[in-house]
Every structure is written in structure tokens, then in C-alpha cells.
C-alpha positions in Angstrom: 67.2 114.6 90.6 64.7 111.9 91.4 65.9 109.0 93.5 64.1 105.8 94.7 65.5 102.9 96.5 64.1 99.3 96.5 65.1 96.5 98.7 65.9 93.4 96.8 66.9 91.3 99.8 68.5 91.6 103.3 71.5 93.6 101.9 70.5 94.0 98.2 69.3 97.3 97.0 68.0 98.7 93.6 68.3 102.4 93.3 66.6 104.2 90.3 67.9 107.8 89.4 66.4 110.3 87.0 68.4 113.4 85.9 66.5 116.2 84.5 66.9 116.5 80.6 68.0 120.0 81.0 71.0 118.9 83.1 72.0 116.4 80.4 71.6 119.0 77.6 73.7 121.5 79.5 76.5 119.0 79.9 76.3 118.0 76.2 76.4 121.7 75.1 79.4 122.4 77.2 81.3 119.5 75.8 80.4 120.3 72.2 81.6 124.0 72.8 84.9 122.8 74.2 85.3 120.3 71.4 84.6 122.9 68.7 87.6 125.0 70.0 90.1 122.0 69.5 88.7 119.5 66.9 90.5 119.4 63.4 88.2 118.6 60.5 89.1 118.9 56.7 88.0 122.3 55.3 88.0 124.2 58.5 90.7 126.1 60.4 91.4 124.8 64.0 88.8 126.4 66.4 86.5 127.6 63.5 84.5 124.5 63.0 80.8 125.4 63.3 79.0 124.0 66.3 76.4 122.3 64.1 79.1 120.5 62.2 80.8 119.4 65.5 77.4 118.2 66.8 76.5 116.2 63.7 79.8 114.5 63.7 80.2 113.8 67.4 76.8 114.0 69.0 76.7 110.2 69.7 80.2 110.2 71.4 79.4 113.4 73.4 76.1 112.1 74.6 77.7 109.0 76.1 80.5 110.9 77.7 78.0 113.4 79.2 75.7 110.5 80.5 78.7 108.8 82.0 79.9 111.7 83.9 76.4 112.6 85.1 75.9 109.0 86.2 79.1 108.9 88.1 78.6 112.2 90.1 74.9 111.6 90.5 75.3 108.1 91.9 77.5 109.4 94.7 75.1 112.2 95.4 72.1 109.9 95.5 73.8 107.5 97.8 74.5 110.4 100.3 71.0 111.7 99.9 69.4 108.4 100.7 71.8 107.7 103.6 72.9 104.4 102.0 76.1 102.7 103.1 77.3 100.7 100.1 79.5 97.7 100.4 81.3 97.7 97.0 80.9 99.1 93.6 77.4 99.2 91.9 76.3 97.5 88.6 74.8 100.4 86.5 72.2 99.8 83.9 71.1 102.9 81.9 67.4 102.9 81.2 67.0 106.1 79.0 69.8 107.8 77.5 68.4 110.2 74.8 69.0 113.9 74.3 65.9 115.9 75.1 64.6 113.2 77.7 65.4 112.6 81.3 68.6 110.6 81.9 67.4 107.5 83.8 69.6 104.6 85.2 69.4 101.7 87.7 72.1 101.0 90.1 72.2 97.6 91.8 74.4 97.1 94.8 74.9 95.7 98.3 74.9 97.4 101.7 76.6 96.6 105.0 74.4 94.1 107.0 73.1 94.7 110.4 75.1 92.6 112.8 72.8 90.6 115.2 75.2 90.2 118.0 78.1 92.3 119.1 79.0 90.7 122.5 79.9 87.2 123.8 78.0 87.4 127.1 77.4 84.0 128.5 80.1 82.3 126.5 82.7 80.3 128.5 86.3 81.1 127.5 89.2 79.4 128.8 92.1 81.9 129.2 95.5 80.0 129.7 98.5 81.0 131.6 101.9 79.5 131.5 105.4 79.8 133.2 108.2 78.2 131.4 110.4 75.9 133.6 114.0 74.8 133.7 113.0 71.6 131.8 111.6 73.7 128.9 114.9 75.6 128.7 116.9 72.3 128.7 114.6 70.9 125.8 115.1 74.1 123.8 118.8 73.9 124.2 118.6 70.2 122.8 116.6 71.5 119.9 119.1 74.1 119.1 122.0 71.6 119.4 120.0 69.4 116.9 119.7 72.3 114.5 123.4 72.5 114.5 124.0 68.8 114.0 127.4 67.9 112.6 127.2 65.0 110.1 130.0 62.6 110.0 130.4 60.1 107.1 130.2 56.4 108.2 130.6 53.1 106.5 128.0 51.2 108.7 124.4 50.5 107.6 121.9 53.4 107.8 119.6 53.4 110.9 116.9 55.8 112.0 118.3 59.2 112.7 121.1 58.9 110.0 121.3 61.1 107.1 121.6 59.7 103.6 122.7 61.6 100.5 121.0 59.8 97.5 120.4 60.0 93.8 117.0 58.6 92.7 114.9 58.3 89.5 111.3 57.4 89.6 108.9 55.9 87.2 105.1 55.2 87.0 104.1 52.5 84.6 107.6 52.7 83.2 107.5 56.3 82.5 109.4 59.2 84.4 107.4 61.9 86.0 107.9 65.4 87.0 109.6 65.8 90.5 110.6 62.1 90.3 114.3 62.6 90.0 117.0 64.1 92.2 120.7 64.2 92.8 122.6 64.4 96.2 119.3 64.5 98.0 119.4 64.7 101.7 117.2 62.3 103.7 117.2 61.8 107.5 115.6 58.4 108.3 112.5 58.9 110.4 112.4 62.6 109.6 109.5 62.3 107.1 111.4 64.0 104.4 110.0 61.4 101.9 107.1 59.0 102.0 107.5 56.5 105.1 107.3 53.7 102.6 110.4 55.1 100.7 112.5 55.8 103.9 111.7 52.3 105.3 113.4 50.8 102.2 116.4 52.9 102.8 117.2 51.4 106.2 120.3 49.2 106.2 121.7 50.5 103.0 125.4 51.7 103.1 127.6 54.2 101.2 127.9 53.0 97.5 124.9 50.8 97.6 122.3 50.7 94.9 118.8 49.6 95.3 115.2 49.7 94.1 112.3 51.3 96.1 108.8 50.0 95.3 105.8 52.0 96.7 102.3 53.2 96.0 101.5 56.8 96.3 98.8 57.5 98.9 95.2 58.2 97.5 95.4 61.7 99.1 98.8 62.5 97.5 98.7 66.3 96.5 99.7 65.4 92.8 96.4 63.9 91.7 98.1 62.2 88.7 100.3 60.3 91.0 97.6 59.5 93.7 97.1 55.9 94.2 99.6 54.9 91.4 102.4 52.2 92.1 105.9 53.7 91.5 109.4 52.3 91.1 112.6 54.3 92.2 116.2 53.3 91.5 118.4 54.6 94.3 122.2 55.3 94.6 123.6 55.9 98.1 126.3 58.5 97.9 126.8 58.8 101.7 125.6 57.5 105.0 126.3 59.9 107.9 125.8 59.7 111.6 124.6 62.8 113.7 127.0 64.4 116.2 125.6 67.2 118.4 127.9 70.2 119.2 129.0 70.7 122.7 127.5 73.4 124.7 130.6 75.5 125.1 131.4 79.3 124.9 131.6 79.4 121.1 128.2 77.5 120.7 126.6 80.0 123.2 128.1 83.1 121.7 126.8 82.0 118.3 123.3 82.8 119.5 124.3 86.4 120.4 124.8 85.7 124.2 128.1 87.7 124.5 128.8 86.6 128.1 129.2 83.0 126.8 128.2 81.3 130.1 125.8 78.5 130.6 123.6 80.5 133.0 123.5 83.6 130.8 122.3 81.3 127.9 119.7 79.7 129.9 118.4 83.0 131.2 118.2 84.4 127.6 116.2 81.3 126.5 113.9 81.6 129.5 113.2 85.2 128.5 112.5 84.2 125.0 110.1 81.3 126.0 108.3 83.7 128.2 107.8 86.0 125.5 106.6 83.1 123.3 104.1 82.1 126.0 102.7 85.7 126.1 102.2 85.8 122.3 100.6 82.4 122.2 98.2 83.1 125.1 97.3 86.3 123.4 96.9 84.6 120.0 94.8 81.8 121.4 92.6 84.1 123.6 92.0 86.3 120.6 91.0 83.3 118.4 88.6 82.0 121.0 86.9 85.4 121.2 86.6 85.6 117.5 85.1 82.1 117.2 82.7 83.1 120.0 81.6 86.2 118.0 80.9 84.1 114.9 79.1 81.3 116.7 75.4 81.7 115.9 75.9 85.2 114.7 74.2 84.7 111.3 73.9 87.5 108.7 74.3 87.8 104.9 77.8 88.9 103.9 78.2 91.2 100.8 79.4 89.2 97.8 81.4 92.1 96.6 83.5 92.0 99.9 84.0 88.2 99.7 85.2 88.5 96.0 87.7 91.3 96.9 89.1 89.4 99.8 89.4 86.2 97.7 91.2 88.2 95.0 93.7 89.3 97.7 94.3 85.7 98.8 94.8 84.6 95.1 97.4 87.5 94.6 99.1 86.4 97.8 99.2 82.8 96.7 100.7 83.9 93.3 103.3 86.0 94.9 104.3 83.0 97.1 104.5 80.7 94.1 106.8 83.1 92.3 109.1 83.2 95.3 109.3 79.4 95.1 110.3 79.7 91.5 107.0 78.6 89.9 105.7 80.5 86.8 103.7 83.6 87.5 100.7 82.2 85.3 100.5 79.0 87.4 96.7 78.3 87.7 95.1 79.2 91.1 91.6 78.2 91.9 89.8 81.1 93.7 87.3 78.7 95.3 89.9 77.2 97.5 90.1 80.6 99.2 86.5 81.4 99.3 85.6 80.0 102.7 88.4 81.6 104.6 87.9 84.9 102.8 84.3 84.9 103.8 85.3 84.2 107.4 87.7 87.2 107.5 85.1 89.4 105.8 82.5 88.2 108.4 84.8 88.8 111.3 85.8 92.2 109.9 82.2 93.4 109.7 81.5 92.3 113.3 84.7 93.9 114.7 84.1 97.2 112.6 80.5 97.3 114.2 82.0 96.7 117.8 84.5 99.3 117.4 82.0 101.8 116.2 79.4 101.0 118.9 82.0 101.2 121.8 84.1 103.9 120.3 87.2 102.0 120.7 90.5 103.8 119.6 94.1 102.8 119.7 95.8 103.8 122.8 99.2 105.6 122.2 100.9 103.8 124.9 99.6 100.4 123.8 100.8 101.1 120.3 104.3 102.1 121.6 104.4 99.0 123.7 103.3 96.8 120.7 106.1 98.3 118.6 108.7 97.6 121.2 107.5 94.0 121.6 107.9 93.7 117.8 111.2 95.4 117.8 112.7 93.3 120.6 113.9 90.6 118.3 115.9 92.9 115.9 119.5 94.0 116.4 118.5 97.7 116.3 115.0 98.0 118.0 114.8 101.8 117.8 115.6 101.8 114.0 112.6 99.3 113.6 110.3 101.5 115.6 111.3 104.6 113.6 110.8 102.6 110.4 107.2 101.8 111.4 106.5 105.1 113.0 107.4 107.2 110.0 105.1 105.5 107.6 101.4 106.0 108.1 100.2 102.8 106.4 102.7 100.7 108.4 101.8 102.4 111.8 98.0 101.9 111.0 98.6 98.2 110.8 100.0 98.3 114.4 97.1 100.5 115.5 94.5 98.1 114.0 96.2 95.2 116.0 96.0 97.3 119.2 92.4 98.1 118.5 91.6 94.3 118.1 93.3 93.7 121.5 91.1 96.3 123.1 88.1 94.8 121.5 89.1 91.4 122.9 89.6 92.9 126.4 86.2 94.6 126.3 84.4 91.4 125.2 86.0 89.3 127.8 84.4 91.4 130.6 81.0 90.0 129.4 82.2 86.5 129.0 82.4 83.6 131.5 86.2 83.5 131.7 88.1 80.5 133.5 91.9 80.8 134.0 93.8 77.7 133.4 97.5 77.0 134.1 99.2 74.9 131.4 102.7 73.7 130.7 104.8 75.1 128.1 104.5 72.1 125.9 100.8 71.8 126.2 100.5 75.5 125.3 102.6 75.3 122.2 101.4 71.9 121.1 97.9 71.4 122.1 96.1 68.2 121.3 92.7 69.7 120.9 91.4 73.3 120.9 89.9 74.0 124.3 89.8 77.8 124.8 86.1 78.1 124.1 83.2 76.1 125.3 79.6 76.6 124.4 
């Protein structure tokens, strides 16, 4: 087998392969012999068809089958022989495929790129720390109470914070439009359930009132057919209800799984949960800062095949989500909207793969176990969750990959200029601007 490889770009390769005519002929003869034993032709008994008759009838078919098999097997051998690490499947173009001549084909493919930088030395990283306080616990309890709001029907006019149940029918240019009609629709005034312009015109309405809402859809409205269009809605108010928050009593506390039912036990449980949230958010923010630092100025060409594969996975995930929302399976999805994020994930994956290989980073068993225990802590039966993950190699490998990423982040931070910063729980969870990485 004759092999030559030509560079067509930073990661593009064109490989020409020649297979001796004798190898092609041997494969063809083997196939014809096998075919002669099984083929059925008029005037001949099964297995008694002369080889020359079989060859005359099936020579073209057998030639293509033999060439296809030799191309497939020789491509793999040629890649190994030339020590080429391909990134995705090749495009194969046969050049000569004639019996009695060498079989020649050209394989065009991409290889994995060389990664210019695999550290973040000199980059300033802000690593946050946080300790939830009693005020954070109190605010969390108030949030839990609001989620359990009891709505009491009232005859007074609707104000901000009240809930209305309404029927509405909308038209644009006098014509109804898809999604413009609903019955018994709940709206909390000030809750941004509907467009602000719509909610404003519901203020002061009472149970049984009928009214008309006039508005103009925003220019950036997701439905392009409605964007910028004036609309008119007829509205019937079925009910106006005032919010009533539940008391923090034993029943309320026990409904959150705190069996003691005491205020102190409840606050202790919430504080523990907030501390876990802090830890997870800090790890996530630090991880993201390190990833951004790795990509910053780290320019290299990304194999198109890998971007295409990652984009296809994103499209499949989007379709699955649409089906869960009740949308048709054939709803159009534009792959281009996922391309940039797909390229970023591939780019990061290539950098991370190189770092793991260079530094020989492997998942630590204790760290994997700890990660599983952290994941399982929010389930009723943590041990069953851990067992479910541990028994399946593919599931466990996902946890191991996450642990390896953590090890990579820890290793890279040793080279960076790290500044620790204490922040409040609210600032950690709701940052106004990203500030974990500074150039």
C-alpha cells in the first residue's frame, strides 16, 4: 500500500492511497467464488453456476463491493501508518477503480489542532467566598411563603400584587392570531406574566368587569409576525384575588421535610442549604472564569466536523425540549442559532483534552465519591442514587469527567494571579456584572 499525505491548511489533510491491483483482484475472486456457491440463475442448479457466468453477470457489483471494503480497511491502516489523528470522518473520492489496475483514492479530512496555550499564567482571577447570614435565611423563608400564597377572592379593584383570572381575545388588524386567546388565565399584576402595557390596563378592574386593552407589540417581540404590530384585546375579569401568606407554623415547616417542626430547626436546614448553594455557585463561577481565561487569545482553527456534530446534538436537544412542551416533532429548528455556542464548547473541549493529556490528570476515586454524595444529598434515598450512578459505566463516566474538570481548574489556578473576595449571598447569586476574571 502506497500512502502520501498533503497539508491543505492548518488542520486540513489530503491523503492519497494506492492499493496494489493484486489485492483488489484477490478480493474480487474471493467474492465471486462465494457468490457462485449461493447465486440462483435460470438453467443452473444452485451452487453449480460456472464462475465465468457469475463474473459476467456480477462483475461490476463485485468490483464496487471489493473496492469499498478495501478502501474502508486501508483507510484505517493508512491513518495509523502515518500517525495521523483525524477529527471526524473523511470524504472519500475514488480515483481509479478498474480491475487489473491499482485501486487509488483520495481521503480528505481534518486533524486535531495544536493548542497554542494550555495555562492561564498571569491572568487575574477573582475567587469569591460567601457565608450566608440570618438575613439570607429570613429572605428565603419569605420566598417560600410567597410560593405558598393563598389567594382570597375580593370585590375591590385590582392593585399591584393581586391575582386576576381573565378571559381574553386578541386581534391584529381586526384578525385573531395564534396564541392571542385564553380562558381563566392567571395574571399577577406586576409579575411580568404579560406585557407591561397589558398589565397596566388591568389595574383597577373588578370581578365581573369587561374591558378593552390596546397595545403595540415590542419591536423585539419573539413572534416576528406580531413584532411592532398594534393589537386590541377584549378582556373579561372572572376573579380578583388578594394574596395571603401562610403562617410559619409547625405544619408549614414540616411540609418542607423538617420533621422537628420548630422554627430553629427550619432555619438551620435553610442555612445548610444556602451554604451548599454558595459552594456550588462559587465552584461554577470559578470554573467559568478559568474557562474564559483559557479561551482568551487562544486562537486555533477548530475542525468543522466537530462543530457540525456538536451543533446537531444541540438541535436534537432543542427538538426534544419542544416535544416536551407539546410542539410538533417537525417544528423547524435553525442550526445556525446553535453554531457559536457549539464552536465554543468544542474549542473548550479541545483545550481541556490537551491539558488533561499533558498533565496526566485522572479522576480521583475519593473526589468522585464526594461528588456523588453531594449530588445525592438532595434526594430522599441518597444511597440508592449513588448506587444507580455507580452501576452504570456511562453515568459514572459523566461524574468522573466533572471531577477531572475540577482537577484541571485547581491545577490551572496555581499558575494564575488569584484574588479572594468575600461577597454577600445576594451579590453572589445575583451579580450585576461578571467580575471573576480580569485581563
